[in-house]
Backbone atoms as SQL, in Angstrom:
CREATE TABLE atoms (id INTEGER PRIMARY KEY, chain TEXT, resi INTEGER, resn TEXT, atom TEXT, x REAL, y REAL, z REAL);
INSERT INTO atoms VALUES
  (1, 'A', 1, 'MET', 'N', 0.841, -1.170, 0.000),
  (2, 'A', 1, 'MET', 'CA', 0.000, 0.000, 0.000),
  (3, 'A', 1, 'MET', 'C', 0.894, 1.245, 0.000),
  (4, 'A', 2, 'PRO', 'N', 1.016, 1.922, -1.137),
  (5, 'A', 2, 'PRO', 'CA', 1.794, 3.157, -1.187),
  (6, 'A', 2, 'PRO', 'C', 1.094, 4.271, -0.409),
  (7, 'A', 3, 'ILE', 'N', 1.886, 5.008, 0.346),
  (8, 'A', 3, 'ILE', 'CA', 1.384, 6.187, 1.049),
  (9, 'A', 3, 'ILE', 'C', 2.203, 7.379, 0.578),
  (10, 'A', 4, 'ILE', 'N', 1.533, 8.352, -0.002),
  (11, 'A', 4, 'ILE', 'CA', 2.188, 9.553, -0.516),
  (12, 'A', 4, 'ILE', 'C', 1.820, 10.699, 0.411),
  (13, 'A', 5, 'GLU', 'N', 2.842, 11.378, 0.940),
  (14, 'A', 5, 'GLU', 'CA', 2.608, 12.506, 1.830),
  (15, 'A', 5, 'GLU', 'C', 3.117, 13.780, 1.171),
  (16, 'A', 6, 'VAL', 'N', 2.262, 14.790, 1.130),
  (17, 'A', 6, 'VAL', 'CA', 2.599, 16.076, 0.525),
  (18, 'A', 6, 'VAL', 'C', 2.428, 17.151, 1.591),
  (19, 'A', 7, 'THR', 'N', 3.461, 17.948, 1.784),
  (20, 'A', 7, 'THR', 'CA', 3.372, 19.103, 2.674),
  (21, 'A', 7, 'THR', 'C', 3.588, 20.333, 1.824),
  (22, 'A', 8, 'MET', 'N', 2.655, 21.279, 1.900),
  (23, 'A', 8, 'MET', 'CA', 2.771, 22.492, 1.094),
  (24, 'A', 8, 'MET', 'C', 2.140, 23.660, 1.827),
  (25, 'A', 9, 'VAL', 'N', 2.505, 24.838, 1.388),
  (26, 'A', 9, 'VAL', 'CA', 1.961, 26.047, 1.989),
  (27, 'A', 9, 'VAL', 'C', 0.475, 26.137, 1.659),
  (28, 'A', 10, 'GLU', 'N', -0.307, 26.539, 2.640),
  (29, 'A', 10, 'GLU', 'CA', -1.754, 26.658, 2.441),
  (30, 'A', 10, 'GLU', 'C', -2.074, 27.752, 1.434),
  (31, 'A', 11, 'GLY', 'N', -3.292, 27.658, 0.897),
  (32, 'A', 11, 'GLY', 'CA', -3.741, 28.704, -0.008),
  (33, 'A', 11, 'GLY', 'C', -4.313, 28.192, -1.318),
  (34, 'A', 12, 'ARG', 'N', -4.245, 26.891, -1.546),
  (35, 'A', 12, 'ARG', 'CA', -4.822, 26.352, -2.770),
  (36, 'A', 12, 'ARG', 'C', -6.284, 26.006, -2.546),
  (37, 'A', 13, 'SER', 'N', -7.026, 26.011, -3.617),
  (38, 'A', 13, 'SER', 'CA', -8.457, 25.705, -3.523),
  (39, 'A', 13, 'SER', 'C', -8.664, 24.201, -3.337),
  (40, 'A', 14, 'ALA', 'N', -9.863, 23.850, -2.905),
  (41, 'A', 14, 'ALA', 'CA', -10.223, 22.437, -2.766),
  (42, 'A', 14, 'ALA', 'C', -10.107, 21.721, -4.105),
  (43, 'A', 15, 'GLU', 'N', -10.436, 22.418, -5.185),
  (44, 'A', 15, 'GLU', 'CA', -10.346, 21.827, -6.523),
  (45, 'A', 15, 'GLU', 'C', -8.889, 21.538, -6.898),
  (46, 'A', 16, 'GLN', 'N', -7.981, 22.431, -6.555),
  (47, 'A', 16, 'GLN', 'CA', -6.566, 22.216, -6.857),
  (48, 'A', 16, 'GLN', 'C', -6.008, 21.043, -6.057),
  (49, 'A', 17, 'ILE', 'N', -6.387, 20.951, -4.801),
  (50, 'A', 17, 'ILE', 'CA', -5.921, 19.838, -3.973),
  (51, 'A', 17, 'ILE', 'C', -6.497, 18.530, -4.492),
  (52, 'A', 18, 'ARG', 'N', -7.747, 18.544, -4.891),
  (53, 'A', 18, 'ARG', 'CA', -8.375, 17.334, -5.452),
  (54, 'A', 18, 'ARG', 'C', -7.656, 16.895, -6.714),
  (55, 'A', 19, 'ALA', 'N', -7.282, 17.863, -7.574),
  (56, 'A', 19, 'ALA', 'CA', -6.550, 17.553, -8.805),
  (57, 'A', 19, 'ALA', 'C', -5.177, 16.967, -8.485),
  (58, 'A', 20, 'LEU', 'N', -4.523, 17.492, -7.460),
  (59, 'A', 20, 'LEU', 'CA', -3.227, 16.961, -7.037),
  (60, 'A', 20, 'LEU', 'C', -3.366, 15.514, -6.585),
  (61, 'A', 21, 'ILE', 'N', -4.365, 15.239, -5.768),
  (62, 'A', 21, 'ILE', 'CA', -4.607, 13.876, -5.288),
  (63, 'A', 21, 'ILE', 'C', -4.862, 12.931, -6.457),
  (64, 'A', 22, 'SER', 'N', -5.686, 13.342, -7.394),
  (65, 'A', 22, 'SER', 'CA', -5.981, 12.504, -8.566),
  (66, 'A', 22, 'SER', 'C', -4.733, 12.255, -9.398),
  (67, 'A', 23, 'GLY', 'N', -3.958, 13.311, -9.611),
  (68, 'A', 23, 'GLY', 'CA', -2.738, 13.173, -10.406),
  (69, 'A', 23, 'GLY', 'C', -1.721, 12.255, -9.758),
  (70, 'A', 24, 'LEU', 'N', -1.504, 12.422, -8.462),
  (71, 'A', 24, 'LEU', 'CA', -0.552, 11.568, -7.752),
  (72, 'A', 24, 'LEU', 'C', -1.009, 10.114, -7.753),
  (73, 'A', 25, 'THR', 'N', -2.298, 9.908, -7.576),
  (74, 'A', 25, 'THR', 'CA', -2.839, 8.549, -7.596),
  (75, 'A', 25, 'THR', 'C', -2.630, 7.908, -8.961),
  (76, 'A', 26, 'SER', 'N', -2.947, 8.632, -10.007),
  (77, 'A', 26, 'SER', 'CA', -2.816, 8.113, -11.367),
  (78, 'A', 26, 'SER', 'C', -1.367, 7.781, -11.715),
  (79, 'A', 27, 'VAL', 'N', -0.461, 8.686, -11.404),
  (80, 'A', 27, 'VAL', 'CA', 0.960, 8.466, -11.715),
  (81, 'A', 27, 'VAL', 'C', 1.508, 7.280, -10.924),
  (82, 'A', 28, 'THR', 'N', 1.120, 7.159, -9.672),
  (83, 'A', 28, 'THR', 'CA', 1.587, 6.044, -8.849),
  (84, 'A', 28, 'THR', 'C', 1.050, 4.724, -9.381),
  (85, 'A', 29, 'GLU', 'N', -0.196, 4.725, -9.776),
  (86, 'A', 29, 'GLU', 'CA', -0.820, 3.532, -10.354),
  (87, 'A', 29, 'GLU', 'C', -0.047, 3.080, -11.594),
  (88, 'A', 30, 'GLN', 'N', 0.287, 4.024, -12.462),
  (89, 'A', 30, 'GLN', 'CA', 1.007, 3.717, -13.699),
  (90, 'A', 30, 'GLN', 'C', 2.460, 3.329, -13.439),
  (91, 'A', 31, 'ALA', 'N', 3.116, 4.040, -12.544),
  (92, 'A', 31, 'ALA', 'CA', 4.553, 3.844, -12.336),
  (93, 'A', 31, 'ALA', 'C', 4.892, 2.528, -11.658),
  (94, 'A', 32, 'ILE', 'N', 4.092, 2.123, -10.675),
  (95, 'A', 32, 'ILE', 'CA', 4.457, 0.913, -9.935),
  (96, 'A', 32, 'ILE', 'C', 3.400, -0.183, -9.993),
  (97, 'A', 33, 'GLY', 'N', 2.345, 0.067, -10.741),
  (98, 'A', 33, 'GLY', 'CA', 1.315, -0.954, -10.908),
  (99, 'A', 33, 'GLY', 'C', 0.457, -1.184, -9.671),
  (100, 'A', 34, 'ALA', 'N', 0.427, -0.209, -8.779),
  (101, 'A', 34, 'ALA', 'CA', -0.399, -0.343, -7.575),
  (102, 'A', 34, 'ALA', 'C', -1.869, -0.187, -7.941),
  (103, 'A', 35, 'LYS', 'N', -2.710, -0.914, -7.246),
  (104, 'A', 35, 'LYS', 'CA', -4.146, -0.751, -7.458),
  (105, 'A', 35, 'LYS', 'C', -4.577, 0.591, -6.875),
  (106, 'A', 36, 'LYS', 'N', -5.419, 1.268, -7.619),
  (107, 'A', 36, 'LYS', 'CA', -5.900, 2.594, -7.217),
  (108, 'A', 36, 'LYS', 'C', -6.436, 2.599, -5.780),
  (109, 'A', 37, 'GLU', 'N', -7.164, 1.567, -5.426),
  (110, 'A', 37, 'GLU', 'CA', -7.785, 1.484, -4.107),
  (111, 'A', 37, 'GLU', 'C', -6.768, 1.359, -2.980),
  (112, 'A', 38, 'SER', 'N', -5.542, 0.947, -3.313),
  (113, 'A', 38, 'SER', 'CA', -4.524, 0.758, -2.277),
  (114, 'A', 38, 'SER', 'C', -3.657, 1.994, -2.056),
  (115, 'A', 39, 'ILE', 'N', -3.799, 2.993, -2.903),
  (116, 'A', 39, 'ILE', 'CA', -2.948, 4.187, -2.838),
  (117, 'A', 39, 'ILE', 'C', -3.553, 5.193, -1.868),
  (118, 'A', 40, 'ARG', 'N', -2.732, 5.648, -0.941),
  (119, 'A', 40, 'ARG', 'CA', -3.157, 6.643, 0.045),
  (120, 'A', 40, 'ARG', 'C', -2.403, 7.945, -0.216),
  (121, 'A', 41, 'VAL', 'N', -3.105, 9.057, -0.167),
  (122, 'A', 41, 'VAL', 'CA', -2.487, 10.375, -0.332),
  (123, 'A', 41, 'VAL', 'C', -2.879, 11.231, 0.870),
  (124, 'A', 42, 'ILE', 'N', -1.880, 11.800, 1.518),
  (125, 'A', 42, 'ILE', 'CA', -2.102, 12.685, 2.661),
  (126, 'A', 42, 'ILE', 'C', -1.563, 14.058, 2.283),
  (127, 'A', 43, 'VAL', 'N', -2.414, 15.066, 2.345),
  (128, 'A', 43, 'VAL', 'CA', -2.006, 16.437, 2.029),
  (129, 'A', 43, 'VAL', 'C', -2.060, 17.253, 3.314),
  (130, 'A', 44, 'ARG', 'N', -0.921, 17.842, 3.651),
  (131, 'A', 44, 'ARG', 'CA', -0.847, 18.720, 4.819),
  (132, 'A', 44, 'ARG', 'C', -0.592, 20.139, 4.338),
  (133, 'A', 45, 'GLU', 'N', -1.397, 21.057, 4.808),
  (134, 'A', 45, 'GLU', 'CA', -1.201, 22.459, 4.467),
  (135, 'A', 45, 'GLU', 'C', -0.604, 23.181, 5.675),
  (136, 'A', 46, 'VAL', 'N', 0.422, 23.970, 5.408),
  (137, 'A', 46, 'VAL', 'CA', 1.169, 24.650, 6.452),
  (138, 'A', 46, 'VAL', 'C', 1.021, 26.160, 6.272),
  (139, 'A', 47, 'PRO', 'N', 0.767, 26.906, 7.346),
  (140, 'A', 47, 'PRO', 'CA', 0.719, 28.361, 7.223),
  (141, 'A', 47, 'PRO', 'C', 2.081, 28.918, 6.798),
  (142, 'A', 48, 'LYS', 'N', 2.069, 30.041, 6.111),
  (143, 'A', 48, 'LYS', 'CA', 3.320, 30.661, 5.652),
  (144, 'A', 48, 'LYS', 'C', 4.237, 31.022, 6.812),
  (145, 'A', 49, 'THR', 'N', 3.671, 31.209, 7.980),
  (146, 'A', 49, 'THR', 'CA', 4.475, 31.520, 9.159),
  (147, 'A', 49, 'THR', 'C', 5.152, 30.286, 9.744),
  (148, 'A', 50, 'HIS', 'N', 4.789, 29.119, 9.251),
  (149, 'A', 50, 'HIS', 'CA', 5.335, 27.863, 9.759),
  (150, 'A', 50, 'HIS', 'C', 6.209, 27.143, 8.737),
  (151, 'A', 51, 'PHE', 'N', 6.558, 27.794, 7.654),
  (152, 'A', 51, 'PHE', 'CA', 7.358, 27.193, 6.585),
  (153, 'A', 51, 'PHE', 'C', 8.520, 28.133, 6.304),
  (154, 'A', 52, 'ALA', 'N', 9.739, 27.649, 6.494),
  (155, 'A', 52, 'ALA', 'CA', 10.907, 28.516, 6.349),
  (156, 'A', 52, 'ALA', 'C', 11.978, 27.860, 5.498),
  (157, 'A', 53, 'ALA', 'N', 12.759, 28.706, 4.864),
  (158, 'A', 53, 'ALA', 'CA', 13.954, 28.283, 4.129),
  (159, 'A', 53, 'ALA', 'C', 15.044, 29.296, 4.453),
  (160, 'A', 54, 'GLY', 'N', 16.205, 28.807, 4.849),
  (161, 'A', 54, 'GLY', 'CA', 17.291, 29.718, 5.175),
  (162, 'A', 54, 'GLY', 'C', 16.969, 30.620, 6.353),
  (163, 'A', 55, 'ASP', 'N', 16.228, 30.103, 7.327),
  (164, 'A', 55, 'ASP', 'CA', 15.867, 30.831, 8.543),
  (165, 'A', 55, 'ASP', 'C', 14.946, 32.019, 8.284),
  (166, 'A', 56, 'VAL', 'N', 14.238, 32.000, 7.165),
  (167, 'A', 56, 'VAL', 'CA', 13.283, 33.058, 6.839),
  (168, 'A', 56, 'VAL', 'C', 11.965, 32.385, 6.473),
  (169, 'A', 57, 'THR', 'N', 10.894, 32.756, 7.173),
  (170, 'A', 57, 'THR', 'CA', 9.599, 32.167, 6.835),
  (171, 'A', 57, 'THR', 'C', 9.096, 32.754, 5.519),
  (172, 'A', 58, 'LEU', 'N', 8.185, 32.049, 4.898),
  (173, 'A', 58, 'LEU', 'CA', 7.612, 32.566, 3.657),
  (174, 'A', 58, 'LEU', 'C', 6.847, 33.857, 3.906),
  (175, 'A', 59, 'ALA', 'N', 6.212, 33.971, 5.056),
  (176, 'A', 59, 'ALA', 'CA', 5.507, 35.212, 5.390),
  (177, 'A', 59, 'ALA', 'C', 6.490, 36.375, 5.476),
  (178, 'A', 60, 'GLU', 'N', 7.637, 36.143, 6.103),
  (179, 'A', 60, 'GLU', 'CA', 8.666, 37.186, 6.206),
  (180, 'A', 60, 'GLU', 'C', 9.218, 37.543, 4.837),
  (181, 'A', 61, 'ARG', 'N', 9.442, 36.530, 4.023),
  (182, 'A', 61, 'ARG', 'CA', 9.978, 36.761, 2.677),
  (183, 'A', 61, 'ARG', 'C', 9.003, 37.597, 1.847),
  (184, 'A', 62, 'GLU', 'N', 7.715, 37.267, 1.916),
  (185, 'A', 62, 'GLU', 'CA', 6.700, 38.037, 1.186),
  (186, 'A', 62, 'GLU', 'C', 6.634, 39.475, 1.685),
  (187, 'A', 63, 'GLN', 'N', 6.719, 39.639, 2.996),
  (188, 'A', 63, 'GLN', 'CA', 6.668, 40.973, 3.582),
  (189, 'A', 63, 'GLN', 'C', 7.874, 41.795, 3.128),
  (190, 'A', 64, 'HIS', 'N', 9.036, 41.162, 3.073),
  (191, 'A', 64, 'HIS', 'CA', 10.267, 41.843, 2.661),
  (192, 'A', 64, 'HIS', 'C', 10.238, 42.206, 1.172),
  (193, 'A', 65, 'ASN', 'N', 9.684, 41.309, 0.357),
  (194, 'A', 65, 'ASN', 'CA', 9.651, 41.531, -1.093),
  (195, 'A', 65, 'ASN', 'C', 8.489, 42.419, -1.527),
  (196, 'A', 66, 'GLY', 'N', 7.588, 42.698, -0.605),
  (197, 'A', 66, 'GLY', 'CA', 6.467, 43.592, -0.907),
  (198, 'A', 66, 'GLY', 'C', 5.464, 42.940, -1.744);
């Protein structure tokens, strides 16, 4: 049973997340021959204040870049 975990910054619509889940499921099914029913996808959305690169959160980066 493949389990795919995606962590991304919040802000996408329910339709975009649904499309991501469908796409990941389809590609996994094709790539490794897993049955669709056995594929699990977990999407975690993180606030911009909780996601950082180089000790700078995305919220800080956006604020700095205007």
